[in-house]
C-alpha positions in Angstrom: -4.2 -10.8 24.3 -1.2 -8.1 24.0 1.3 -9.8 25.8 2.0 -13.7 25.8 1.9 -14.7 29.7 6.2 -15.2 30.8 6.7 -18.1 33.0 9.0 -17.7 36.2 12.1 -19.8 35.9 13.8 -20.2 39.0 17.7 -21.2 38.9 18.2 -21.6 42.3 17.6 -25.3 42.7 19.7 -25.8 39.7 22.6 -23.9 41.1 22.2 -25.4 44.6 22.5 -29.0 42.6 25.3 -28.2 40.8 27.3 -27.1 44.1 26.4 -30.4 45.7 28.0 -31.8 42.6 31.0 -30.1 42.6 31.6 -29.6 46.4 31.7 -25.8 46.1 30.7 -23.8 48.9 29.5 -20.8 46.8 26.1 -20.5 45.1 24.5 -18.3 42.8 21.0 -17.9 41.9 19.2 -16.4 39.0 15.5 -15.5 38.5 13.4 -13.9 35.5 10.9 -11.8 37.0 7.2 -12.4 35.2 5.1 -9.9 33.4 1.3 -9.9 33.8 -0.6 -9.8 30.4 -2.9 -7.3 29.7 -6.0 -8.7 28.2 -9.6 -7.3 26.8 -12.8 -8.8 28.6 -16.3 -8.8 28.0 -19.1 -9.1 30.3 -21.9 -12.0 29.6 -25.4 -10.6 28.6 -28.4 -12.8 28.0 -29.7 -12.9 24.8 -33.5 -12.4 25.0 -36.6 -10.7 22.7 -34.8 -7.3 24.0 -31.3 -7.8 23.0 -29.3 -9.1 20.3 -25.5 -9.4 19.1 -23.3 -8.9 16.1 -20.5 -7.2 14.8 -19.8 -3.4 13.6 -19.2 -2.8 9.8 -18.2 0.4 8.2 -20.9 2.8 7.1 -19.1 2.4 3.3 -16.3 0.7 2.2 -15.3 1.2 -1.6 -12.5 -0.5 -4.0 -10.6 2.5 -5.7 -10.4 1.1 -9.5 -9.2 2.9 -12.7 -11.6 2.9 -15.6 -8.7 2.7 -18.0 -5.3 0.8 -18.0 -1.9 2.4 -18.2 1.2 2.7 -16.0 1.1 4.5 -12.6 3.3 7.4 -12.5 2.6 8.6 -8.8 0.7 7.6 -5.8 -0.6 10.4 -3.6 -1.5 8.5 -0.4 -0.6 6.0 2.1 -2.7 3.7 4.3 -3.9 5.5 7.3 -4.5 8.7 5.0 -7.6 10.6 5.4 -9.0 11.7 2.1 -12.2 14.1 0.9 -14.2 12.8 -2.0 -12.6 14.1 -5.3 -8.8 13.9 -3.8 -6.4 12.6 -6.5 -5.5 9.2 -5.0 -3.5 7.8 -8.2 -2.0 9.4 -11.4 -1.6 7.5 -14.6 0.7 8.6 -17.5 -0.8 10.6 -19.8 2.1 11.0 -22.5 0.4 9.3 -25.3 -2.7 10.4 -24.4 -2.1 14.1 -24.8 -0.8 13.3 -28.1 -4.1 11.8 -29.2 -6.0 14.8 -27.3 -3.7 17.2 -30.0 -4.3 14.8 -33.2 -8.3 15.1 -32.1 -8.8 18.4 -31.7 -6.5 19.2 -35.1 -9.1 17.1 -37.0 -11.9 18.6 -35.4 -10.5 22.1 -36.0 -9.9 21.1 -40.0 -13.8 19.6 -40.3 -15.1 22.9 -38.5 -13.4 25.2 -40.9 -14.5 23.1 -44.0 -18.4 23.3 -42.8 -18.1 26.9 -42.1 -16.5 27.9 -45.7 -18.9 25.4 -47.6 -22.2 27.2 -45.4 -20.6 30.6 -45.7 -21.0 30.1 -49.7 -18.8 31.0 -52.7 -16.0 33.9 -52.4 -16.5 36.6 -55.3 -13.0 35.6 -56.5 -14.4 31.9 -57.1 -17.3 32.9 -59.0 -15.3 35.3 -61.2 -12.2 32.7 -61.6 -15.7 30.0 -63.0 -17.2 32.9 -65.0 -13.6 33.3 -66.5 -13.5 29.6 -67.0 -16.8 29.7 -68.8 -15.8 32.4 -71.3 -12.3 30.7 -72.2 -14.5 27.2 -72.8 -16.7 29.3 -75.0 -13.8 30.9 -77.1 -12.6 27.3 -77.5 -15.8 26.1 -78.7 -15.9 29.1 -81.5 -12.0 28.1 -82.5 -13.5 24.7 -82.5 -16.6 25.4 -85.0 -13.8 27.6 -87.4 -11.7 24.2 -87.5 -14.3 22.1 -88.2 -15.6 24.4 -91.1 -12.0 24.7 -92.8 -11.5 20.8 -91.9 -15.0 20.1 -93.7 -14.2 22.6 -96.7 -11.0 20.7 -97.4 -12.3 17.6 -97.2 -15.2 18.0 -99.6 -12.7 19.5 -102.2 -10.6 16.4 -101.5 -13.1 14.2 -102.0 -14.6 15.9 -105.4 -11.0 15.1 -106.7 -10.5 11.6 -105.4 -13.9 10.3 -106.9 -13.1 12.4 -110.2 -9.5 10.5 -110.2 -11.2 7.0 -109.5 -13.5 7.2 -112.3 -10.6 8.4 -114.8 -8.6 5.2 -113.2 -11.2 2.9 -114.1 -11.6 4.2 -117.4 -7.4 3.9 -117.8 -6.9 7.5 -118.3 -5.1 8.0 -114.7 -2.2 5.8 -113.6 -1.9 3.9 -110.1 0.7 6.4 -108.9 -1.6 9.2 -109.6 -4.3 7.6 -107.8 -2.4 6.5 -104.8 -1.2 10.1 -104.7 -5.1 11.6 -104.7 -6.2 8.8 -102.0 -3.7 9.9 -99.6 -4.7 13.6 -99.8 -8.0 12.0 -99.4 -7.5 10.0 -96.3 -5.4 13.1 -94.9 -8.3 15.1 -95.3 -10.8 12.9 -93.9 -8.3 12.1 -90.6 -8.3 16.2 -90.3 -11.8 16.3 -90.5 -12.6 13.8 -87.9 -9.9 15.5 -85.4 -11.6 18.8 -85.8 -15.0 17.3 -85.3 -13.7 15.7 -81.9 -11.8 19.0 -80.8 -15.3 20.7 -81.2 -17.2 18.1 -79.2 -14.9 18.5 -76.3 -14.8 22.2 -76.4 -18.4 21.6 -76.2 -17.9 19.2 -73.2 -15.6 21.9 -71.6 -18.1 24.4 -71.8 -20.9 22.4 -70.3 -19.0 21.6 -67.5 -17.5 25.2 -66.7 -21.1 26.5 -66.7 -22.2 23.9 -64.4 -19.3 24.4 -62.0 -20.3 28.3 -62.3 -23.9 27.1 -61.6 -22.8 25.3 -58.7 -20.6 27.9 -57.0 -23.7 30.4 -57.5 -25.9 28.0 -56.0 -23.9 26.8 -53.2 -23.6 23.6 -51.4 -26.3 20.8 -51.7 -28.3 19.7 -48.7 -26.8 16.3 -48.6 -23.1 17.8 -48.6 -23.7 20.2 -46.0 -25.4 17.3 -43.8 -22.3 15.4 -44.7 -19.7 17.7 -43.5 -21.9 18.4 -40.1 -21.8 14.6 -39.5 -18.1 15.0 -40.2 -18.0 17.4 -37.4 -20.0 15.5 -35.0 -17.8 12.7 -35.4 -14.4 14.3 -35.0 -16.3 16.0 -31.9 -16.9 12.8 -29.9 -13.6 11.2 -31.2 -12.0 14.5 -29.2 -14.5 14.0 -26.1 -13.3 10.2 -25.6 -9.7 11.4 -25.8 -10.6 14.2 -23.3 -12.5 11.9 -20.9 -9.6 9.3 -21.0 -7.2 11.9 -20.1 -9.4 12.7 -17.1 -9.8 9.2 -15.8 -6.3 8.9 -15.7 -6.4 10.8 -12.5 -7.9 8.3 -9.9 -9.7 10.1 -7.2 -11.4 9.0 -4.3 -15.2 8.6 -4.4 -15.9 9.3 -1.2 -14.7 10.9 2.3 -13.0 8.4 4.5 -9.7 6.6 5.3 -7.1 4.6 3.0 -7.3 1.3 4.8 -5.4 -0.7 1.9 -2.9 0.0 -1.1 -2.3 -2.4 -3.7 -0.3 -0.2 -6.1 3.3 1.7 -6.2 4.4 4.2 -8.8 5.9 2.3 -11.6 3.3 -0.5 -12.0 0.9 -0.8 -14.6 -3.0 -0.4 -13.8 -5.6 -2.4 -15.0 -8.9 -1.5 -15.6 -11.4 -2.2 -13.0 -8.5 -3.6 -10.8 -8.9 -2.3 -7.0 -5.8 0.0 -6.8 -6.6 0.9 -3.2 -9.8 0.7 -0.4 -11.4 3.7 1.4 -13.8 3.3 4.4 -15.7 5.9 5.9 -16.6 5.1 9.5 -18.1 8.4 10.2 -20.8 6.2 10.9 -21.0 2.5 11.5 -23.3 -0.2 11.3 -24.1 -3.2 13.5 -26.2 -6.2 12.1 -27.8 -8.8 14.6 -29.5 -11.7 14.5 -33.1 -11.4 16.0 -35.3 -14.3 17.0 -38.6 -14.8 15.5 -40.5 -14.3 18.6 -38.9 -10.5 18.7 -38.9 -9.4 15.4 -42.5 -8.0 15.0 -41.3 -5.6 17.9 -38.5 -4.0 16.0 -39.4 -1.5 13.5 -37.0 0.7 11.4 -36.4 4.0 12.7 -36.4 2.6 16.5 -33.6 3.1 18.6 -31.2 0.7 20.4 -28.2 0.8 23.2 -25.2 -0.8 21.5 -22.5 -2.0 23.8 -19.0 -2.6 22.4 -16.8 -4.7 25.0 -14.0 -2.8 23.3 -14.8 0.8 24.7 -16.0 -0.5 28.1 -17.9 1.6 30.1 -19.9 3.3 27.3 -23.0 3.1 25.3 -24.0 4.1 22.1 -27.2 5.0 20.6 -27.9 3.2 17.1 -30.9 3.6 15.1 -32.6 0.7 13.0 -31.8 1.1 9.6 -33.2 -2.3 8.2 -35.2 -5.0 9.1 -35.6 -8.1 7.0 -38.5 -9.6 6.3 -36.9 -12.7 5.3 -35.1 -15.0 8.0 -31.6 -16.8 7.4 -32.3 -19.8 6.6 -29.4 -21.6 8.5 -30.5 -20.4 12.0 -34.4 -19.1 11.3 -32.9 -15.8 12.7 -34.0 -12.2 11.1 -30.9 -10.0 10.3 -31.5 -6.3 11.6 -29.2 -3.6 11.0 -28.8 -0.6 13.2 -26.3 2.4 12.0 -24.6 4.2 14.9 -22.9 7.7 14.7 -19.2 7.5 15.0 -18.2 10.8 14.2 -15.0 11.0 16.9 -13.8 7.6 15.4 -14.2 5.7 18.6 -15.6 2.7 17.0 -13.7 0.4 15.0 -15.1 -1.8 12.0 -14.7 -5.5 12.9 -15.6 -5.2 16.3 -18.2 -7.2 17.9 -21.3 -5.7 19.7 -24.2 -6.2 21.6 -27.7 -4.3 21.4 -30.1 -3.9 24.0 -33.5 -2.9 22.4 -35.1 -1.9 25.8 -38.1 -4.1 27.2 -38.0 -7.7 28.6 -38.7 -11.3 27.5 -39.2 -14.4 29.2 -37.0 -16.2 26.4 -33.4 -16.1 27.6 -30.4 -17.9 26.4 -26.5 -16.7 26.9 -24.4 -15.8 24.2 -20.5 -15.1 23.8 -18.4 -14.1 21.0 -16.6 -16.6 18.7 -13.4 -14.7 19.6 -13.8 -15.2 23.3 -13.5 -19.4 22.6 -10.4 -21.3 21.6 -10.1 -25.0 20.9 -8.2 -27.5 23.2 -8.2 -31.2 23.0 -11.3 -30.8 20.4 -13.1 -28.6 23.2 -14.3 -25.2 23.4 -12.6 -23.3 26.2 -13.5 -19.7 27.5 -11.0 -18.1 30.2 -13.6 -16.6 33.0 -11.9 -13.5 34.8 -11.9 -14.4 38.6 -10.3 -11.5 40.9 -6.9 -11.0 39.0 -6.7 -14.8 37.4 -8.3 -16.4 35.0 -10.4 -19.7 34.9 -10.6 -22.1 32.0 -14.1 -23.1 31.4 -15.1 -25.9 29.0 -18.6 -24.9 27.1 -20.7 -26.6 25.0 -22.1 -24.2 22.3 -24.6 -23.8 19.6 -24.0 -21.2 16.3 -26.2 -18.0 16.2 -24.5 -16.3 13.5 -20.8 -16.1 12.0 -19.6 -14.1 14.9 -21.5 -15.0 18.0 -22.3 -18.6 19.9 -25.2 -19.7 22.2 -24.0 -21.4 25.1 -25.9 -24.8 25.6 -26.3 -27.2 28.7 -25.8 -26.0 32.4 -23.0 -23.7 31.7 -20.4 -22.5 34.1 -20.4 -19.4 32.7 -23.6 -17.1 33.6 -24.8 -13.8 32.8 -22.2 -10.9 34.6 -19.2 -13.1 34.2 -16.5 -11.7 32.4 -14.5 -13.4 29.9 -10.9 -12.9 28.0 -11.3 -11.6 24.3 -8.9 -13.4 21.8 -7.2 -15.5 24.7 -4.7 -17.1 22.4 -3.4 -20.7 23.1 -0.6 -19.5 25.4 -3.0 -18.6 28.5 -3.4 -20.8 31.1 -5.9 -22.0 33.8 -4.9 -19.7 36.9 -2.6 -17.4 34.9 -2.7 -13.5 36.5 -4.1 -11.0 34.0 -4.4 -7.6 34.1 -7.9 -6.3 32.6 -8.4 -3.4 30.6 
């Protein structure tokens, strides 16, 4: 009910009483004019094997979430905005991501350059440098050989002198001082010879290394070395791809065409990955789910038509197409869920509105049903307000649940098919109150 019932308050009696009490000869009267509230009504139909009732729902309802967390820099829509699939809704800050993107791109470029150089093989100047190194190593080997020859000759000569002096020392012809001097010369010559041999070995090793290096340069990189370089490029490309995806995901777009019905965040807040940011619904088509008794389920097939009546849109009938017939009954009431799709390109229908469906035909099984939103609880009883002329009459009813939105009337009810009752009457509507039916 859009307006609450206002009670007319008359002040004339109060004013008269005040005049009598004060002895005054004058009187004043103030009255407040009542306002007749406007109400929405529904015409009661009987539920039988060819009719059922339910509630409208949007064809698509999507919770828009972010794949990554981050600070929200902008929210480009408000509740009620119409959006297209792919429209930017929320933008996350990308400063850190762009720096990571630059680093990843630089790493990939370096790896690609290294691989390209290796695959291209050695340059002529590299070969020339390696060959020059081999020649230098050979010269060092020759020099080392000459040094060994000289050191060996000197060592042999000193050795003979040492042996001769030692023999004479043993015979007493050479003093100990003379022997010490010869011994020192012998040890120096031996050390020089050992050093020359070590230098020759080092020169030979250096030559072997230079020749090996020249061979590798001429032959190029091994298959394993190239495979390792290619794997490094692949890893760097994957790292770059991940950062690029993160930058793209920082712009949260609408997954469907629709209308923003709920906005949960604002610029400056932190978005958590997977947490709902907005809710988008598409009501170009709406669905109505009804509960069908066992006796009629076999007469309803997918693709069949049904007339959908929505009390909030009086005087108009919509065509629905059966899109789903459940093979399993509802365990709570032994009825079968059936869904219909209704075209709503003009946006006339709203999700959440109650609706009834007429499948055509006839049946002997008849029960009266009303939506739960037409009932209020007073003194522990269910009360409906029946429209009688331009006033309402409160009617106590007994009910049995049909589904979450509708109930069946039980017993000998004062409500009959064709009666009109108020939707959402509220707790301030009273018996006999005058109303304006929309």
